[in-house]
Backbone and ligand atoms as CSV (ligand in chain L), in Angstrom:
chain,resi,resn,atom,element,x,y,z
A,1,MET,N,N,-12.281,-32.844,73.765
A,1,MET,CA,C,-11.781,-34.230,73.743
A,1,MET,C,C,-12.955,-35.171,73.921
A,2,ILE,N,N,-13.055,-36.207,73.073
A,2,ILE,CA,C,-14.148,-37.181,73.171
A,2,ILE,C,C,-13.795,-38.209,74.239
A,3,ALA,N,N,-14.763,-38.542,75.099
A,3,ALA,CA,C,-14.550,-39.587,76.103
A,3,ALA,C,C,-14.692,-40.932,75.431
A,4,LEU,N,N,-13.614,-41.737,75.487
A,4,LEU,CA,C,-13.625,-43.024,74.797
A,4,LEU,C,C,-14.009,-44.141,75.752
A,5,PRO,N,N,-14.894,-45.040,75.347
A,5,PRO,CA,C,-15.183,-46.207,76.197
A,5,PRO,C,C,-13.990,-47.149,76.204
A,6,ILE,N,N,-13.679,-47.710,77.336
A,6,ILE,CA,C,-12.570,-48.644,77.471
A,6,ILE,C,C,-13.125,-49.985,77.912
A,7,LEU,N,N,-12.868,-51.023,77.142
A,7,LEU,CA,C,-13.340,-52.367,77.471
A,7,LEU,C,C,-12.462,-52.931,78.585
A,8,MET,N,N,-13.081,-53.330,79.680
A,8,MET,CA,C,-12.323,-53.824,80.829
A,8,MET,C,C,-12.200,-55.332,80.792
A,9,GLN,N,N,-11.356,-55.843,81.679
A,9,GLN,CA,C,-11.126,-57.292,81.744
A,9,GLN,C,C,-12.417,-58.034,82.095
A,10,ARG,N,N,-12.437,-59.308,81.749
A,10,ARG,CA,C,-13.625,-60.143,82.029
A,10,ARG,C,C,-13.864,-60.227,83.533
A,11,GLU,N,N,-15.111,-60.153,83.876
A,11,GLU,CA,C,-15.470,-60.325,85.284
A,11,GLU,C,C,-16.050,-61.720,85.467
A,12,LYS,N,N,-15.415,-62.473,86.359
A,12,LYS,CA,C,-15.792,-63.891,86.492
A,12,LYS,C,C,-17.088,-64.084,87.312
A,13,SER,N,N,-17.211,-63.340,88.417
A,13,SER,CA,C,-18.395,-63.540,89.262
A,13,SER,C,C,-19.600,-62.840,88.648
A,14,GLY,N,N,-20.752,-63.317,88.971
A,14,GLY,CA,C,-21.963,-62.755,88.382
A,14,GLY,C,C,-22.692,-61.793,89.273
A,15,ASP,N,N,-21.985,-61.217,90.258
A,15,ASP,CA,C,-22.711,-60.409,91.226
A,15,ASP,C,C,-22.528,-58.896,91.046
A,16,GLY,N,N,-21.831,-58.455,90.022
A,16,GLY,CA,C,-21.640,-57.020,89.791
A,16,GLY,C,C,-22.775,-56.439,88.978
A,17,ASP,N,N,-22.582,-55.202,88.541
A,17,ASP,CA,C,-23.570,-54.555,87.667
A,17,ASP,C,C,-23.766,-55.354,86.384
A,18,ASN,N,N,-22.648,-55.986,85.940
A,18,ASN,CA,C,-22.729,-56.690,84.661
A,18,ASN,C,C,-23.264,-58.110,84.822
A,19,ALA,N,N,-23.495,-58.506,86.032
A,19,ALA,CA,C,-24.207,-59.747,86.356
A,19,ALA,C,C,-23.896,-60.905,85.419
A,20,GLY,N,N,-22.601,-61.222,85.327
A,20,GLY,CA,C,-22.221,-62.425,84.610
A,20,GLY,C,C,-22.137,-62.284,83.100
A,21,ARG,N,N,-22.306,-61.048,82.583
A,21,ARG,CA,C,-22.198,-60.891,81.130
A,21,ARG,C,C,-20.737,-60.857,80.684
A,22,GLY,N,N,-19.811,-60.725,81.661
A,22,GLY,CA,C,-18.393,-60.951,81.366
A,22,GLY,C,C,-17.573,-59.711,81.058
A,23,THR,N,N,-18.182,-58.583,80.724
A,23,THR,CA,C,-17.420,-57.364,80.454
A,23,THR,C,C,-18.090,-56.193,81.148
A,24,SER,N,N,-17.277,-55.122,81.370
A,24,SER,CA,C,-17.862,-53.874,81.857
A,24,SER,C,C,-17.198,-52.738,81.113
A,25,VAL,N,N,-17.818,-51.596,81.047
A,25,VAL,CA,C,-17.297,-50.456,80.305
A,25,VAL,C,C,-17.154,-49.270,81.246
A,26,ILE,N,N,-15.950,-48.650,81.238
A,26,ILE,CA,C,-15.797,-47.386,81.944
A,26,ILE,C,C,-15.495,-46.304,80.922
A,27,THR,N,N,-15.609,-45.069,81.317
A,27,THR,CA,C,-15.382,-43.952,80.394
A,27,THR,C,C,-14.231,-43.104,80.907
A,28,ARG,N,N,-13.283,-42.785,79.978
A,28,ARG,CA,C,-12.184,-41.901,80.352
A,28,ARG,C,C,-12.707,-40.474,80.423
A,29,THR,N,N,-12.483,-39.788,81.537
A,29,THR,CA,C,-12.957,-38.406,81.661
A,29,THR,C,C,-11.835,-37.407,81.409
A,30,LYS,N,N,-10.590,-37.773,81.783
A,30,LYS,CA,C,-9.461,-36.846,81.594
A,30,LYS,C,C,-9.041,-36.847,80.125
A,31,PRO,N,N,-8.902,-35.690,79.473
A,31,PRO,CA,C,-8.445,-35.670,78.080
A,31,PRO,C,C,-7.054,-36.275,77.983
A,32,LYS,N,N,-6.871,-37.184,77.026
A,32,LYS,CA,C,-5.553,-37.826,76.868
A,32,LYS,C,C,-4.828,-37.183,75.693
A,33,THR,N,N,-3.858,-36.308,75.978
A,33,THR,CA,C,-3.097,-35.659,74.909
A,33,THR,C,C,-1.758,-36.355,74.790
A,34,LYS,N,N,-1.292,-36.559,73.541
A,34,LYS,CA,C,0.050,-37.112,73.372
A,34,LYS,C,C,0.923,-36.128,72.615
A,35,ARG,N,N,2.145,-36.005,73.098
A,35,ARG,CA,C,3.072,-35.055,72.485
A,35,ARG,C,C,3.592,-35.624,71.173
A,36,PRO,N,N,3.741,-34.782,70.149
A,36,PRO,CA,C,4.263,-35.278,68.873
A,36,PRO,C,C,5.757,-35.551,68.982
A,37,ASN,N,N,6.252,-36.474,68.171
A,37,ASN,CA,C,7.698,-36.658,68.042
A,37,ASN,C,C,8.294,-35.391,67.446
A,38,LEU,N,N,9.462,-34.993,67.942
A,38,LEU,CA,C,10.114,-33.772,67.464
A,38,LEU,C,C,11.447,-34.103,66.805
A,39,TYR,N,N,11.806,-33.266,65.843
A,39,TYR,CA,C,13.010,-33.489,65.038
A,39,TYR,C,C,13.840,-32.214,64.981
A,40,ARG,N,N,15.150,-32.362,65.180
A,40,ARG,CA,C,16.079,-31.253,65.002
A,40,ARG,C,C,16.415,-31.147,63.532
A,41,VAL,N,N,16.425,-29.922,63.016
A,41,VAL,CA,C,16.956,-29.699,61.665
A,41,VAL,C,C,18.362,-29.125,61.826
A,42,LEU,N,N,19.322,-29.788,61.177
A,42,LEU,CA,C,20.743,-29.459,61.329
A,42,LEU,C,C,21.357,-29.016,60.019
A,43,LEU,N,N,22.276,-28.066,60.100
A,43,LEU,CA,C,23.108,-27.701,58.955
A,43,LEU,C,C,24.490,-28.311,59.170
A,44,LEU,N,N,25.097,-28.770,58.079
A,44,LEU,CA,C,26.442,-29.347,58.143
A,44,LEU,C,C,27.435,-28.379,57.494
A,45,ASN,N,N,28.622,-28.330,58.041
A,45,ASN,CA,C,29.653,-27.465,57.473
A,45,ASN,C,C,30.219,-28.057,56.185
A,46,ASP,N,N,30.709,-27.208,55.325
A,46,ASP,CA,C,31.522,-27.607,54.176
A,46,ASP,C,C,32.494,-26.468,53.894
A,47,ASP,N,N,33.424,-26.692,52.964
A,47,ASP,CA,C,34.478,-25.691,52.728
A,47,ASP,C,C,34.101,-24.667,51.663
A,48,TYR,N,N,32.948,-24.820,51.005
A,48,TYR,CA,C,32.673,-24.034,49.798
A,48,TYR,C,C,31.483,-23.086,49.893
A,49,THR,N,N,30.447,-23.473,50.637
A,49,THR,CA,C,29.257,-22.615,50.703
A,49,THR,C,C,29.616,-21.289,51.385
A,50,PRO,N,N,29.318,-20.153,50.753
A,50,PRO,CA,C,29.659,-18.853,51.358
A,50,PRO,C,C,28.909,-18.619,52.671
A,51,MET,N,N,29.593,-18.012,53.627
A,51,MET,CA,C,28.974,-17.706,54.922
A,51,MET,C,C,27.695,-16.892,54.741
A,52,GLU,N,N,27.734,-15.930,53.842
A,52,GLU,CA,C,26.574,-15.054,53.629
A,52,GLU,C,C,25.364,-15.850,53.136
A,53,PHE,N,N,25.618,-16.876,52.323
A,53,PHE,CA,C,24.531,-17.721,51.813
A,53,PHE,C,C,23.876,-18.491,52.963
A,54,VAL,N,N,24.678,-19.001,53.878
A,54,VAL,CA,C,24.158,-19.759,55.028
A,54,VAL,C,C,23.327,-18.837,55.933
A,55,ILE,N,N,23.812,-17.635,56.148
A,55,ILE,CA,C,23.045,-16.656,56.938
A,55,ILE,C,C,21.692,-16.393,56.276
A,56,HIS,N,N,21.712,-16.239,54.958
A,56,HIS,CA,C,20.464,-16.000,54.222
A,56,HIS,C,C,19.482,-17.167,54.387
A,57,ILE,N,N,19.993,-18.380,54.325
A,57,ILE,CA,C,19.165,-19.585,54.516
A,57,ILE,C,C,18.485,-19.543,55.889
A,58,LEU,N,N,19.249,-19.201,56.910
A,58,LEU,CA,C,18.716,-19.190,58.283
A,58,LEU,C,C,17.662,-18.096,58.457
A,59,GLU,N,N,17.850,-16.979,57.793
A,59,GLU,CA,C,16.853,-15.903,57.858
A,59,GLU,C,C,15.585,-16.302,57.091
A,60,ARG,N,N,15.785,-16.867,55.903
A,60,ARG,CA,C,14.665,-17.123,55.000
A,60,ARG,C,C,13.807,-18.314,55.406
A,61,PHE,N,N,14.438,-19.413,55.809
A,61,PHE,CA,C,13.693,-20.647,56.069
A,61,PHE,C,C,13.496,-20.947,57.558
A,62,PHE,N,N,14.282,-20.277,58.415
A,62,PHE,CA,C,14.181,-20.585,59.850
A,62,PHE,C,C,13.827,-19.355,60.687
A,63,GLN,N,N,13.426,-18.271,60.026
A,63,GLN,CA,C,12.933,-17.055,60.709
A,63,GLN,C,C,13.901,-16.534,61.766
A,64,LYS,N,N,15.199,-16.633,61.499
A,64,LYS,CA,C,16.202,-16.081,62.420
A,64,LYS,C,C,16.493,-14.624,62.041
A,65,ASP,N,N,16.735,-13.787,63.068
A,65,ASP,CA,C,17.208,-12.442,62.738
A,65,ASP,C,C,18.696,-12.537,62.383
A,66,ARG,N,N,19.245,-11.437,61.889
A,66,ARG,CA,C,20.607,-11.470,61.363
A,66,ARG,C,C,21.625,-11.926,62.425
A,67,GLU,N,N,21.415,-11.475,63.654
A,67,GLU,CA,C,22.339,-11.818,64.749
A,67,GLU,C,C,22.293,-13.323,65.068
A,68,ALA,N,N,21.098,-13.866,65.206
A,68,ALA,CA,C,20.948,-15.301,65.500
A,68,ALA,C,C,21.468,-16.135,64.331
A,69,ALA,N,N,21.163,-15.707,63.104
A,69,ALA,CA,C,21.605,-16.440,61.908
A,69,ALA,C,C,23.130,-16.470,61.831
A,70,THR,N,N,23.766,-15.353,62.141
A,70,THR,CA,C,25.233,-15.276,62.102
A,70,THR,C,C,25.841,-16.187,63.171
A,71,ARG,N,N,25.233,-16.172,64.354
A,71,ARG,CA,C,25.725,-17.016,65.464
A,71,ARG,C,C,25.628,-18.502,65.094
A,72,ILE,N,N,24.501,-18.917,64.521
A,72,ILE,CA,C,24.325,-20.331,64.148
A,72,ILE,C,C,25.294,-20.711,63.029
A,73,MET,N,N,25.407,-19.832,62.010
A,73,MET,CA,C,26.335,-20.110,60.906
A,73,MET,C,C,27.757,-20.303,61.432
A,74,LEU,N,N,28.199,-19.421,62.335
A,74,LEU,CA,C,29.570,-19.518,62.869
A,74,LEU,C,C,29.737,-20.776,63.729
A,75,HIS,N,N,28.674,-21.150,64.434
A,75,HIS,CA,C,28.723,-22.397,65.223
A,75,HIS,C,C,28.948,-23.595,64.278
A,76,VAL,N,N,28.206,-23.631,63.177
A,76,VAL,CA,C,28.369,-24.727,62.205
A,76,VAL,C,C,29.775,-24.686,61.598
A,77,HIS,N,N,30.209,-23.495,61.237
A,77,HIS,CA,C,31.543,-23.323,60.647
A,77,HIS,C,C,32.634,-23.838,61.601
A,78,ASN,N,N,32.480,-23.565,62.894
A,78,ASN,CA,C,33.517,-23.920,63.878
A,78,ASN,C,C,33.395,-25.339,64.439
A,79,HIS,N,N,32.174,-25.886,64.469
A,79,HIS,CA,C,31.959,-27.184,65.121
A,79,HIS,C,C,31.530,-28.283,64.155
A,80,GLY,N,N,31.231,-27.931,62.915
A,80,GLY,CA,C,30.900,-28.957,61.915
A,80,GLY,C,C,29.416,-29.199,61.726
A,81,VAL,N,N,28.625,-28.909,62.749
A,81,VAL,CA,C,27.183,-29.135,62.674
A,81,VAL,C,C,26.488,-28.194,63.664
A,82,GLY,N,N,25.251,-27.817,63.354
A,82,GLY,CA,C,24.523,-26.928,64.258
A,82,GLY,C,C,23.029,-26.988,64.010
A,83,GLU,N,N,22.273,-26.649,65.054
A,83,GLU,CA,C,20.812,-26.754,65.024
A,83,GLU,C,C,20.157,-25.472,64.508
A,84,CYS,N,N,19.280,-25.633,63.514
A,84,CYS,CA,C,18.523,-24.498,62.959
A,84,CYS,C,C,17.167,-24.343,63.634
A,85,GLY,N,N,16.610,-25.459,64.129
A,85,GLY,CA,C,15.294,-25.416,64.750
A,85,GLY,C,C,14.814,-26.815,65.075
A,86,ILE,N,N,13.696,-26.888,65.797
A,86,ILE,CA,C,13.094,-28.162,66.210
A,86,ILE,C,C,11.629,-28.145,65.789
A,87,TYR,N,N,11.216,-29.181,65.055
A,87,TYR,CA,C,9.891,-29.178,64.431
A,87,TYR,C,C,9.277,-30.577,64.466
A,88,THR,N,N,7.980,-30.634,64.207
A,88,THR,CA,C,7.335,-31.929,63.985
A,88,THR,C,C,7.836,-32.493,62.653
A,89,TYR,N,N,7.565,-33.795,62.431
A,89,TYR,CA,C,8.167,-34.509,61.296
A,89,TYR,C,C,7.954,-33.808,59.949
A,90,GLU,N,N,6.706,-33.470,59.632
A,90,GLU,CA,C,6.425,-32.936,58.292
A,90,GLU,C,C,7.011,-31.549,58.087
A,91,VAL,N,N,7.025,-30.739,59.145
A,91,VAL,CA,C,7.616,-29.405,59.040
A,91,VAL,C,C,9.127,-29.529,58.853
A,92,ALA,N,N,9.755,-30.397,59.640
A,92,ALA,CA,C,11.208,-30.607,59.530
A,92,ALA,C,C,11.572,-31.092,58.132
A,93,GLU,N,N,10.795,-32.041,57.623
A,93,GLU,CA,C,11.030,-32.600,56.282
A,93,GLU,C,C,10.941,-31.491,55.216
A,94,THR,N,N,9.958,-30.612,55.375
A,94,THR,CA,C,9.778,-29.503,54.428
A,94,THR,C,C,10.962,-28.537,54.476
A,95,LYS,N,N,11.425,-28.203,55.674
A,95,LYS,CA,C,12.582,-27.296,55.821
A,95,LYS,C,C,13.816,-27.889,55.136
A,96,VAL,N,N,14.058,-29.184,55.375
A,96,VAL,CA,C,15.231,-29.845,54.774
A,96,VAL,C,C,15.141,-29.770,53.244
A,97,SER,N,N,13.973,-30.072,52.691
A,97,SER,CA,C,13.790,-30.017,51.231
A,97,SER,C,C,14.000,-28.607,50.700
A,98,GLN,N,N,13.443,-27.614,51.387
A,98,GLN,CA,C,13.571,-26.220,50.936
A,98,GLN,C,C,15.040,-25.794,50.909
A,99,VAL,N,N,15.784,-26.143,51.964
A,99,VAL,CA,C,17.199,-25.758,52.039
A,99,VAL,C,C,18.006,-26.478,50.957
A,100,MET,N,N,17.778,-27.786,50.812
A,100,MET,CA,C,18.549,-28.567,49.831
A,100,MET,C,C,18.254,-28.091,48.406
A,101,ASP,N,N,17.002,-27.799,48.111
A,101,ASP,CA,C,16.626,-27.305,46.774
A,101,ASP,C,C,17.273,-25.951,46.497
A,102,PHE,N,N,17.196,-25.060,47.504
A,102,PHE,CA,C,17.733,-23.701,47.330
A,102,PHE,C,C,19.253,-23.733,47.157
A,103,ALA,N,N,19.927,-24.577,47.948
A,103,ALA,CA,C,21.391,-24.702,47.827
A,103,ALA,C,C,21.769,-25.257,46.454
A,104,ARG,N,N,21.023,-26.255,46.002
A,104,ARG,CA,C,21.330,-26.868,44.694
A,104,ARG,C,C,21.120,-25.849,43.565
A,105,GLN,N,N,20.025,-25.075,43.658
A,105,GLN,CA,C,19.762,-24.048,42.636
A,105,GLN,C,C,20.924,-23.076,42.512
A,106,HIS,N,N,21.597,-22.818,43.648
A,106,HIS,CA,C,22.719,-21.874,43.641
A,106,HIS,C,C,24.067,-22.589,43.554
A,107,GLN,N,N,24.009,-23.878,43.304
A,107,GLN,CA,C,25.204,-24.710,43.098
A,107,GLN,C,C,26.168,-24.670,44.275
A,108,HIS,N,N,25.588,-24.677,45.477
A,108,HIS,CA,C,26.396,-24.801,46.688
A,108,HIS,C,C,26.199,-26.208,47.274
A,109,PRO,N,N,27.259,-26.760,47.878
A,109,PRO,CA,C,27.166,-28.147,48.380
A,109,PRO,C,C,26.572,-28.269,49.779
A,110,LEU,N,N,25.956,-27.212,50.279
A,110,LEU,CA,C,25.392,-27.189,51.632
A,110,LEU,C,C,24.488,-28.396,51.886
A,111,GLN,N,N,24.673,-29.022,53.040
A,111,GLN,CA,C,23.860,-30.178,53.428
A,111,GLN,C,C,23.019,-29.837,54.659
A,112,CYS,N,N,21.744,-30.249,54.596
A,112,CYS,CA,C,20.808,-30.039,55.695
A,112,CYS,C,C,20.129,-31.383,55.986
A,113,VAL,N,N,20.078,-31.752,57.264
A,113,VAL,CA,C,19.519,-33.065,57.630
A,113,VAL,C,C,18.579,-32.899,58.826
A,114,MET,N,N,17.763,-33.927,59.077
A,114,MET,CA,C,16.927,-33.936,60.278
A,114,MET,C,C,17.274,-35.144,61.132
A,115,GLU,N,N,17.040,-35.005,62.442
A,115,GLU,CA,C,17.444,-36.031,63.407
A,115,GLU,C,C,16.378,-36.090,64.495
A,116,LYS,N,N,15.903,-37.295,64.797
A,116,LYS,CA,C,14.881,-37.435,65.842
A,116,LYS,C,C,15.473,-37.049,67.197
A,117,LYS,N,N,14.678,-36.252,67.944
A,117,LYS,CA,C,15.178,-35.806,69.270
A,117,LYS,C,C,15.114,-36.925,70.308
L,1,TYC,N1,N,32.707,-23.186,56.089
L,1,TYC,C1,C,32.076,-22.274,55.144
L,1,TYC,C2,C,33.094,-21.232,54.702
L,1,TYC,O1,O,34.139,-21.091,55.328
L,1,TYC,C3,C,30.864,-21.568,55.763
L,1,TYC,C4,C,29.759,-22.490,56.100
L,1,TYC,C5,C,29.085,-22.352,57.309
L,1,TYC,C6,C,29.329,-23.488,55.233
L,1,TYC,C7,C,28.027,-23.171,57.647
L,1,TYC,C8,C,28.284,-24.342,55.556
L,1,TYC,O2,O,26.567,-24.995,57.075
L,1,TYC,C9,C,27.636,-24.172,56.751
L,1,TYC,N2,N,32.780,-20.504,53.641
């Protein structure tokens, strides 16, 4: 982590190290890390997409094993919506596109969306 100089407030008196030049500089020593915004990728239920197709989507694009994929698919089927995973913006966007493209290629109406956490 690079130590960034931080410009401090004006110093009015002329008796400090900066002797009336009006500014002083300190250096941040602690690394400042910021957490990325995270997004949930969700599958929406519909009446037409085959259960097996949804399980395949979860295995292929979300690295779920068969048991986890089946559990998530049934959750979506029973509750209307369910979480496939949590990702940074660009990864989430890519997953949504991959699922929507794959569903369209197979002429299923499956909907996949992302939502800021
Ligand atoms: N409801 C669908 C059916 O009964 C199955 C399904 C599950 C569809 C999850 C979409 O995201 C979905 N065939």
